[in-house]
N, C-alpha and C positions, 0 to 999 in steps of 0.2 A: 466595581459593579459593572454590569452590562446593562446596556440600552436595548430595546427592542423597537423597531418603529411600528406603528399602526397606521394603516392607510385610512387616515380619519378625514383628512381635509384636502389631500392633493400633495404633490411633490414640491420641495422648496424651489426647484429649478423653475416652477411656474409661477413663483412669488406669491405663495400661499402659506397661511399659517399650518404649522404640524404639530399633531399631538401624538404623544408616544409614552411607553412605559419606560421607567429607569428603575433598575434593581430587580429583585426576585422576589417570590414569596410574599412575606409579610411586610417586607421592606419596599415593597414597589410602589413607586408614586407615579401618578399621572401628570405629565408636564406638558408644557406647550411652548413651541418656539415660534415666536413672531417673525414672519418673513422679513419685515423691515430692519429687524435687528440684526440679522445675519447676513443682509444682502450686501455682496462685494467680498465677505469673509473668505479667506483662502482656507482650504482644507487639504488635509493629507490622507486621501482615502487609501492609496496604493500600499501604505504601511499596513493597515487593517487586512488588507487582501492578501499582502504577502504573507503576514502571520497566519492568517487562516489557510492559505496554501501549505504553508510549512507544517501546520497541525496535520491537515490531511495526510501530507506525505509520511510523517512521522507514524501516524496511525496506520497508514497502508504497509509501511516498513515492517511495524509490529506485528501486523498481521500475516506478513509474508514470512517472518521469521517462524511464527507459530506454523505455518503450513510446511516450510522446509522441515522444521524439527518433526512434525507429524511423518513426513516423506521418510526421514532417516530411520524413524522407529520402525517403518514397515520391514518385515524380512525380505532380504535379497530376492528370495525365490517370488515373491509376490509384486515386487516393483515393476516389473515389465508389463503387466497386467493393469496397474494402478497409476504409472506414470503419467500418462496422458491426462488424466483427471487433475493431478496436482498441477502440471503446466497450464491447463486450461484455468484453473483457480488464480493461480498468478497472473496470467494474462488479462483475465477479466478485471483486477485490480490496475490495470494500466502498465505494468511490466513488459518491456519489449523483449527482453532477454530472459524470460521464464524458461525457455528449452535449455539455456545454459545453467540457470540457478538449480532447476531439479535435474541432477544427473542422472545419467543412464544407469540401469541395474548391473551389477557385477555380478557374475555367477559362473561356475565351473562350465566348460564346454567339454564335449566328448574326447578330445585329445589330452586333456590334462590341463590345459592352459586356462587362462582367465579371459572371459569374453563376455559380451552383452547379447542376452536372448532378445532385447528391446523390441521395437515395433518391426514390422512386415519391411524389410529392403534396408533395415539398419545394419551397417557393417559391425563385425565384432570388434570390440575395443578392449585394451587392458585396464585394469584396474587403475592405472595411474591416468590413462587417458579419460577416464569416466569421472576423473576428479577424487578417487577414493586412493589413500596412501596407507590405509591401516590404521589410522589414529583416530577414527570416528569422525564426529563432527567439527572438532577443533581443527583436525588435518584437512577436511573437506574445505572448511572455511578459509584456511591459510593458502589453499591451492586455488581458491577463486571458485569453485564449485557451488559454493553457497552464497 
Protein backbone atom coordinates (compact mmCIF):
# COMPACT_ATOMS: atom_id res chain seq x y z
CA UNK A 1 0.00 0.00 0.00
CA UNK A 2 1.03 3.57 -0.49
CA UNK A 3 1.00 6.24 2.16
CA UNK A 4 0.34 9.88 1.40
CA UNK A 5 1.28 12.60 3.86
CA UNK A 6 -1.18 15.32 4.83
CA UNK A 7 0.04 18.63 6.15
CA UNK A 8 -1.99 18.26 9.31
CA UNK A 9 0.20 19.32 12.14
CA UNK A 10 3.70 20.04 10.83
CA UNK A 11 6.86 18.21 9.87
CA UNK A 12 8.35 15.44 11.99
CA UNK A 13 11.67 17.27 11.85
CA UNK A 14 10.05 19.90 14.07
CA UNK A 15 9.15 17.19 16.63
CA UNK A 16 5.39 17.43 16.15
CA UNK A 17 2.88 14.65 15.59
CA UNK A 18 1.95 13.90 11.97
CA UNK A 19 -1.41 12.72 10.62
CA UNK A 20 -1.49 10.90 7.26
CA UNK A 21 -3.59 8.54 5.17
CA UNK A 22 -2.36 5.01 4.54
CA UNK A 23 -3.80 3.07 1.61
CA UNK A 24 -6.10 3.98 -1.23
CA UNK A 25 -9.85 4.10 -1.83
CA UNK A 26 -12.05 2.23 0.63
CA UNK A 27 -8.98 0.73 2.34
CA UNK A 28 -7.52 4.13 3.28
CA UNK A 29 -6.95 4.70 6.98
CA UNK A 30 -6.17 7.89 8.85
CA UNK A 31 -3.11 7.26 11.02
CA UNK A 32 -0.95 9.36 13.31
CA UNK A 33 2.76 9.19 14.00
CA UNK A 34 3.75 10.47 17.41
CA UNK A 35 6.92 12.53 17.23
CA UNK A 36 8.28 11.00 20.41
CA UNK A 37 7.89 7.46 19.00
CA UNK A 38 10.06 8.15 15.97
CA UNK A 39 12.60 10.62 17.35
CA UNK A 40 16.07 9.34 16.50
CA UNK A 41 14.71 6.69 14.11
CA UNK A 42 16.96 6.18 11.08
CA UNK A 43 15.24 6.37 7.70
CA UNK A 44 16.23 5.50 4.16
CA UNK A 45 14.54 8.12 2.00
CA UNK A 46 17.04 7.90 -0.86
CA UNK A 47 15.73 4.45 -1.85
CA UNK A 48 12.23 5.83 -2.32
CA UNK A 49 13.56 8.78 -4.31
CA UNK A 50 15.75 6.53 -6.45
CA UNK A 51 12.79 4.26 -7.21
CA UNK A 52 10.66 7.28 -8.07
CA UNK A 53 13.35 8.72 -10.36
CA UNK A 54 13.80 5.35 -12.08
CA UNK A 55 10.04 5.13 -12.71
CA UNK A 56 10.08 8.63 -14.17
CA UNK A 57 13.00 7.70 -16.43
CA UNK A 58 11.21 4.53 -17.52
CA UNK A 59 8.05 6.47 -18.40
CA UNK A 60 10.12 9.08 -20.27
CA UNK A 61 11.89 6.32 -22.22
CA UNK A 62 8.57 4.68 -23.12
CA UNK A 63 7.23 8.02 -24.35
CA UNK A 64 10.46 8.66 -26.29
CA UNK A 65 10.11 5.28 -28.00
CA UNK A 66 6.55 6.17 -29.00
CA UNK A 67 7.74 9.51 -30.40
CA UNK A 68 10.57 7.80 -32.32
CA UNK A 69 8.17 5.22 -33.75
CA UNK A 70 5.80 7.98 -34.83
CA UNK A 71 8.70 9.71 -36.60
CA UNK A 72 9.72 6.48 -38.34
CA UNK A 73 6.13 6.15 -39.62
CA UNK A 74 6.25 9.62 -41.24
CA UNK A 75 6.95 9.39 -45.00
CA UNK A 76 10.56 10.32 -45.83
CA UNK A 77 9.38 13.24 -47.98
CA UNK A 78 7.61 14.79 -44.96
CA UNK A 79 10.41 14.22 -42.42
CA UNK A 80 12.47 17.35 -43.26
CA UNK A 81 9.54 19.59 -42.35
CA UNK A 82 8.55 17.65 -39.21
CA UNK A 83 11.90 16.51 -37.77
CA UNK A 84 12.42 19.70 -35.74
CA UNK A 85 9.10 19.11 -33.92
CA UNK A 86 10.06 15.54 -33.01
CA UNK A 87 13.49 16.69 -31.78
CA UNK A 88 11.81 19.42 -29.72
CA UNK A 89 9.38 16.89 -28.21
CA UNK A 90 12.25 14.66 -27.05
CA UNK A 91 14.34 17.60 -25.84
CA UNK A 92 11.45 18.84 -23.71
CA UNK A 93 11.47 15.45 -21.95
CA UNK A 94 15.11 15.95 -20.95
CA UNK A 95 16.88 13.97 -23.68
CA UNK A 96 20.06 15.93 -24.45
CA UNK A 97 20.82 13.84 -27.55
CA UNK A 98 17.38 14.22 -29.17
CA UNK A 99 19.04 15.50 -32.35
CA UNK A 100 20.85 12.14 -32.66
CA UNK A 101 17.83 10.03 -31.70
CA UNK A 102 15.60 11.54 -34.40
CA UNK A 103 17.63 10.92 -37.54
CA UNK A 104 17.69 13.27 -40.49
CA UNK A 105 15.40 12.47 -43.40
CA UNK A 106 16.83 10.42 -46.24
CA UNK A 107 15.63 11.27 -49.73
CA UNK A 108 16.86 11.22 -53.29
CA UNK A 109 18.80 14.27 -54.47
CA UNK A 110 18.77 15.49 -58.12
CA UNK A 111 22.10 13.79 -58.99
CA UNK A 112 20.53 10.39 -58.23
CA UNK A 113 22.33 9.88 -54.92
CA UNK A 114 20.92 9.68 -51.43
CA UNK A 115 20.93 12.87 -49.40
CA UNK A 116 19.16 14.89 -46.76
CA UNK A 117 16.92 17.82 -47.60
CA UNK A 118 17.06 18.54 -43.85
CA UNK A 119 17.07 22.00 -42.34
CA UNK A 120 18.66 25.01 -44.00
CA UNK A 121 22.42 24.70 -43.69
CA UNK A 122 22.39 20.90 -43.21
CA UNK A 123 24.94 19.17 -45.39
CA UNK A 124 23.60 16.27 -47.48
CA UNK A 125 24.21 12.86 -45.94
CA UNK A 126 23.95 9.33 -47.17
CA UNK A 127 21.34 6.95 -45.81
CA UNK A 128 23.95 5.21 -43.67
CA UNK A 129 25.16 8.54 -42.23
CA UNK A 130 21.57 9.42 -41.34
CA UNK A 131 21.25 6.13 -39.47
CA UNK A 132 19.16 4.34 -42.09
CA UNK A 133 20.40 1.02 -43.42
CA UNK A 134 17.28 -0.17 -45.24
CA UNK A 135 16.21 -2.50 -42.43
CA UNK A 136 13.47 -0.32 -40.94
CA UNK A 137 13.36 0.55 -37.24
CA UNK A 138 15.34 -2.51 -36.19
CA UNK A 139 18.23 -1.40 -38.40
CA UNK A 140 18.00 2.17 -37.13
CA UNK A 141 18.01 0.96 -33.53
CA UNK A 142 21.02 -1.30 -34.22
CA UNK A 143 22.94 1.58 -35.78
CA UNK A 144 22.26 3.82 -32.77
CA UNK A 145 19.93 6.20 -34.60
CA UNK A 146 17.08 5.40 -32.17
